Structures are given as structure tokens and as C-alpha cells.
C-alpha positions in Angstrom: -90.9 3.6 59.3 -90.1 6.0 56.6 -87.3 7.9 58.4 -85.6 4.6 59.2 -85.7 3.5 55.6 -84.2 6.8 54.5 -81.5 6.4 57.1 -80.5 3.0 55.7 -80.5 4.3 52.2 -78.2 7.2 53.1 -75.9 4.7 54.9 -75.8 2.6 51.7 -75.0 5.6 49.6 -72.3 6.6 52.1 -70.7 3.2 51.9 -70.7 3.3 48.1 -69.1 6.8 48.2 -66.3 5.6 50.5 -65.8 2.5 48.4 -65.5 4.7 45.2 -63.1 7.1 46.9 -61.0 4.1 48.0 -60.9 2.8 44.4 -59.9 6.2 43.1 -57.2 6.4 45.8 -55.8 3.0 44.7 -55.8 4.0 41.0 -53.9 7.3 41.5 -50.5 5.6 42.3 -51.0 3.4 39.3 -51.6 6.5 37.1 -48.4 8.1 38.5 -46.4 4.9 37.8 -47.5 4.6 34.2 -45.5 7.6 32.8 -42.4 6.1 34.4 -42.9 2.9 32.4 -43.3 4.9 29.3 -40.0 6.7 30.1 -38.3 3.4 30.5 -39.7 2.2 27.2 -38.7 5.4 25.5 -35.2 5.0 26.9 -35.0 1.4 25.8 -36.2 2.5 22.3 -33.6 5.2 22.1 -30.8 2.8 23.1 -32.0 0.4 20.5 -31.8 3.0 17.8 -29.8 1.5 14.9 -27.9 4.7 14.4 -26.7 4.7 18.1 -25.9 1.0 17.8 -23.8 1.7 14.6 -22.0 4.6 16.3 -21.3 2.5 19.4 -20.0 -0.4 17.2 -17.9 2.0 15.1 -16.3 3.4 18.3 -15.6 -0.1 19.5 -14.1 -1.1 16.1 -12.0 2.2 16.1 -10.7 1.3 19.6 -9.9 -2.2 18.4 -8.1 -0.9 15.4 -6.0 1.5 17.5 -5.1 -1.3 19.8 -4.2 -3.5 16.8 -2.0 -0.7 15.3 -0.1 -0.4 18.6 0.6 -4.1 18.4 1.9 -4.0 14.8 5.6 -4.2 13.9 7.2 -1.3 12.0 7.1 -3.4 8.8 3.5 -4.4 9.2 2.6 -0.7 9.9 4.3 0.4 6.7 2.4 -2.3 4.8 -0.9 -1.1 6.3 -0.1 2.5 5.4 0.7 1.6 1.8 -2.6 -0.3 1.6 -4.6 2.6 3.0 -2.8 5.0 0.7 -3.8 2.9 -2.3 -7.4 2.7 -1.1 -7.5 6.5 -0.7 -6.1 7.0 -4.3 -8.6 4.5 -5.6 -11.4 6.4 -3.9 -10.2 9.8 -5.3 -10.1 8.4 -8.8 -13.6 7.0 -8.4 -14.8 10.5 -7.2 -13.1 12.2 -10.2 -14.7 9.7 -12.6 -18.1 10.3 -11.1 -17.6 14.0 -11.5 -16.8 13.5 -15.2 -13.1 14.4 -14.9 -10.8 12.2 -17.0 -7.6 11.2 -15.2 -4.5 10.4 -17.3 -2.3 8.0 -15.4 1.4 9.0 -15.7 3.7 6.1 -16.0 7.2 7.1 -15.0 9.7 6.2 -17.7 11.9 3.3 -16.6 15.7 3.6 -17.3 16.9 1.5 -20.3 19.2 -1.5 -19.9 22.1 0.6 -21.2 21.5 3.2 -18.6 21.3 0.7 -15.8 24.4 -1.1 -16.9 26.5 2.1 -17.2 25.2 3.3 -13.8 26.2 -0.1 -12.4 29.7 0.4 -13.8 30.0 3.9 -12.4 28.7 2.7 -9.0 31.5 0.0 -9.1 34.1 2.7 -9.7 32.9 5.3 -7.2 30.9 3.5 -4.6 32.7 0.2 -4.1 31.4 -0.3 -0.6 27.7 0.1 -1.6 28.1 -1.7 -4.9 26.6 -5.1 -5.4 27.4 -7.6 -8.2 24.6 -8.0 -10.8 25.1 -10.6 -13.4 22.5 -9.1 -15.8 24.4 -5.7 -15.9 27.8 -7.5 -16.4 26.4 -9.6 -19.2 25.1 -6.4 -21.0 28.5 -4.7 -20.6 30.4 -7.7 -22.0 28.0 -8.0 -24.9 28.2 -4.3 -26.0 31.6 -3.2 -24.8 33.1 -3.0 -28.3 30.3 -0.6 -29.4 31.3 3.0 -28.7 27.8 4.2 -29.2 26.5 2.0 -26.3 29.6 2.1 -24.2 31.3 5.5 -24.6 35.1 5.9 -24.2 34.9 7.3 -20.7 33.0 4.2 -19.6 35.2 1.8 -21.5 38.3 2.9 -19.6 36.4 2.0 -16.4 35.2 -1.2 -17.9 38.8 -2.3 -18.6 39.6 -1.9 -14.8 36.4 -3.9 -14.1 37.4 -6.7 -16.5 40.6 -7.3 -14.5 38.4 -8.8 -11.8 36.8 -11.4 -14.1 37.4 -14.9 -13.0 36.6 -18.4 -14.1 34.3 -19.2 -17.0 33.3 -15.5 -17.5 36.9 -14.6 -18.2 37.4 -17.6 -20.6 34.3 -16.8 -22.6 35.2 -13.2 -22.9 38.7 -14.1 -24.3 37.2 -16.6 -26.7 34.7 -14.1 -28.1 37.3 -11.4 -28.4 39.7 -13.8 -30.4 36.8 -14.8 -32.7 35.8 -11.2 -33.4 39.4 -10.2 -34.0 39.8 -13.0 -36.7 36.6 -11.7 -38.4 37.9 -8.2 -38.4 41.3 -9.2 -39.7 39.7 -11.1 -42.6 37.6 -8.1 -43.5 39.0 -5.6 -46.0 36.6 -2.8 -44.9 38.3 0.5 -43.9 35.3 1.6 -41.8 36.5 3.8 -38.9 34.0 2.3 -36.5 35.5 -1.2 -37.3 39.0 0.0 -36.6 37.8 1.5 -33.3 36.2 -1.8 -32.4 39.3 -3.7 -33.3 41.4 -1.5 -31.0 39.0 -2.2 -28.1 39.3 -5.9 -28.8 43.1 -5.8 -28.7 43.0 -4.0 -25.4 40.7 -6.6 -23.9 42.8 -9.5 -25.2 46.0 -7.9 -23.9 44.4 -7.4 -20.5 42.9 -10.9 -20.1 45.3 -13.2 -22.0 
């Protein structure tokens, strides 16, 4: 009886051993698959990195901007370039201020009304094809043409040629003012040389326009 009992016991142990080996064999493929899952997770984590996402988005935006620039008209492109130039200058000033460097903004000096009016007159004489009528410049010339300090002699001779082209109300008003100024000068007993020069200019204008 004893040997038979030992035999059954050994058979039970053998069965347990085989069952255990089977379980181990089934678990080994699972153990090999787990690292793959980790790799997938790691890859997913890397792709979801905010920095990578920002770089990807930035590249996409850059491509879109390039495409938009290609579709812009020349005028729109110039406008965009001016805008970008202003932004760059603003950023440079900001950096200089942060560095403690004081920037003095240079404002280019604008030409005076006298300079603009005289240039307008010279342009009429020398560049007739490019010249364009400007009422503001003409008004200044008509107002100051008797003052040799504001309209020098070399410009006054050109102005007389210009006045020949006056028409309509502008011509009438110029004649009326010249006659009124002449009456005032004739009534004056002053022997000031500047007044005599002014009087001479008025006579020339009246002779030309009357």
C-alpha cells in the first residue's frame, strides 16, 4: 500500500509542476509585450510634449504666412514690410531702454512754407511736365510777392511769368489788392527804399495783369 500511495503523490507533484511550467510559459509572452506598450506610451508622451507641439504649430504658421505673402499684392506687401519695420524699431528701442541707454529721437526739420512755395515756383519753370498746381503754394506767393526778403528778385522775375497764367477770380483779386496797395504807397510820404522797391513790383504786376 505504501508504494502505491507514494506513486500517486509523485504523480500529483508532477501534474502541479507541469501546470506551473505552463503558467510560466503563458506569462513570458506577456512579459515581452509589456515593454512594447511602454515604448508606445513613451512615444505618445514625446509627441504630446508642449515644446514639440509649439514647434509644429510654429512651422505650420510659418508655412501659412509664406503662402499668405505669396498671395499679397505689391502694395499689400509694402504695407506689411513697413509694419514689420516699425515693429523691429520698436523692439530695438525697448531693448535699448532696458539696457539703460537713452535714445534721442531725431525729428527731421521740415521745410518752411517759404521754401516750399519757392520750390514750387522753380519746379513750374524748370519741370513743367512734372509740375502740379497747388493752391496753397500759389496763395503764399501772391501774398508775399511784394516782399523782396521773402521772394528774392530772381524768383520774382519767374513769378511774373507765372502770373500771366492767372485766370478768373484769382487774377481779379490780385489786381484789386495791387491797386489798393499802390494807393496806400502813393499817399505815404516815406522815402524808405524798401517801399520804393515794393512800389516798383506792384507797378510791374498791374502792368502785366491790367
